[in-house]
C-alpha positions as CSV (number, residue, x, y, z in Angstrom):
1,X,-93.4,-60.8,-25.6
2,X,-91.1,-63.7,-25.0
3,X,-87.6,-63.0,-23.8
4,X,-86.0,-64.3,-27.0
5,X,-88.1,-62.0,-29.2
6,X,-87.3,-59.1,-26.9
7,X,-83.6,-59.9,-27.2
8,X,-83.8,-60.2,-31.0
9,X,-85.6,-56.9,-31.3
10,X,-83.0,-55.2,-29.1
11,X,-80.1,-56.7,-31.1
12,X,-81.7,-55.6,-34.4
13,X,-82.3,-52.1,-33.0
14,X,-78.7,-51.9,-31.9
15,X,-77.2,-53.1,-35.2
16,X,-79.4,-51.2,-37.6
17,X,-77.6,-47.8,-37.3
18,X,-74.2,-49.5,-37.6
19,X,-75.2,-51.5,-40.7
20,X,-76.8,-48.4,-42.4
21,X,-73.9,-46.2,-41.8
22,X,-71.4,-48.8,-43.0
23,X,-73.2,-49.3,-46.3
24,X,-73.1,-45.6,-47.3
25,X,-69.4,-45.7,-48.5
26,X,-70.1,-48.9,-50.3
27,X,-73.0,-47.4,-52.1
28,X,-70.8,-44.5,-53.4
29,X,-68.1,-46.8,-54.8
30,X,-70.1,-48.1,-57.8
31,X,-70.7,-44.5,-58.9
32,X,-66.9,-43.9,-58.9
33,X,-66.4,-47.1,-60.9
34,X,-69.0,-46.1,-63.4
35,X,-67.4,-42.7,-63.8
36,X,-64.1,-44.3,-64.6
37,X,-65.7,-46.7,-67.0
38,X,-67.3,-43.8,-68.9
39,X,-63.8,-42.7,-69.9
40,X,-63.1,-46.0,-71.7
41,X,-60.8,-45.9,-74.7
42,X,-63.4,-47.9,-76.6
43,X,-65.9,-45.0,-76.4
44,X,-64.2,-43.2,-79.2
45,X,-64.0,-46.2,-81.5
46,X,-66.5,-46.8,-84.3
47,X,-68.8,-49.8,-83.7
48,X,-67.5,-51.4,-86.9
49,X,-64.0,-51.3,-85.4
50,X,-65.2,-53.1,-82.3
51,X,-67.3,-55.6,-84.1
52,X,-64.4,-57.4,-85.9
53,X,-62.4,-58.2,-82.7
54,X,-65.5,-59.4,-80.9
55,X,-66.4,-61.7,-83.8
56,X,-62.9,-63.1,-83.7
57,X,-63.1,-63.9,-80.0
58,X,-66.5,-65.5,-80.5
59,X,-65.3,-67.6,-83.5
60,X,-62.2,-68.9,-81.7
61,X,-62.6,-72.7,-81.3
62,X,-60.2,-72.8,-78.4
63,X,-61.0,-69.8,-76.2
64,X,-58.9,-71.0,-73.3
65,X,-59.7,-72.4,-69.8
66,X,-63.2,-71.9,-68.6
67,X,-64.7,-72.1,-65.1
68,X,-64.3,-75.9,-65.1
69,X,-66.6,-78.8,-65.7
70,X,-68.8,-78.2,-62.7
71,X,-70.3,-80.7,-60.2
72,X,-70.7,-84.3,-61.3
73,X,-74.4,-84.9,-61.9
74,X,-74.0,-88.6,-61.2
75,X,-72.3,-88.1,-57.8
76,X,-74.1,-89.4,-54.8
77,X,-75.5,-86.7,-52.4
78,X,-74.2,-87.3,-48.9
């Protein structure tokens, strides 16, 4: 085995437990967010009561600022 491969394997072995243990709290966070989203005030509303405001938003001709025009397709790639 070449020295660079051995060094890479050693580094990966040393970092694996740290990375796995640090992701456990992050994995639990979406469940808490989903639990709070389950208590939404819109859950008790009738679908017809929700449909009208959604249609108004979709029909608005000036919905406000968007993400921007994006990259210029005619620009030269440097």
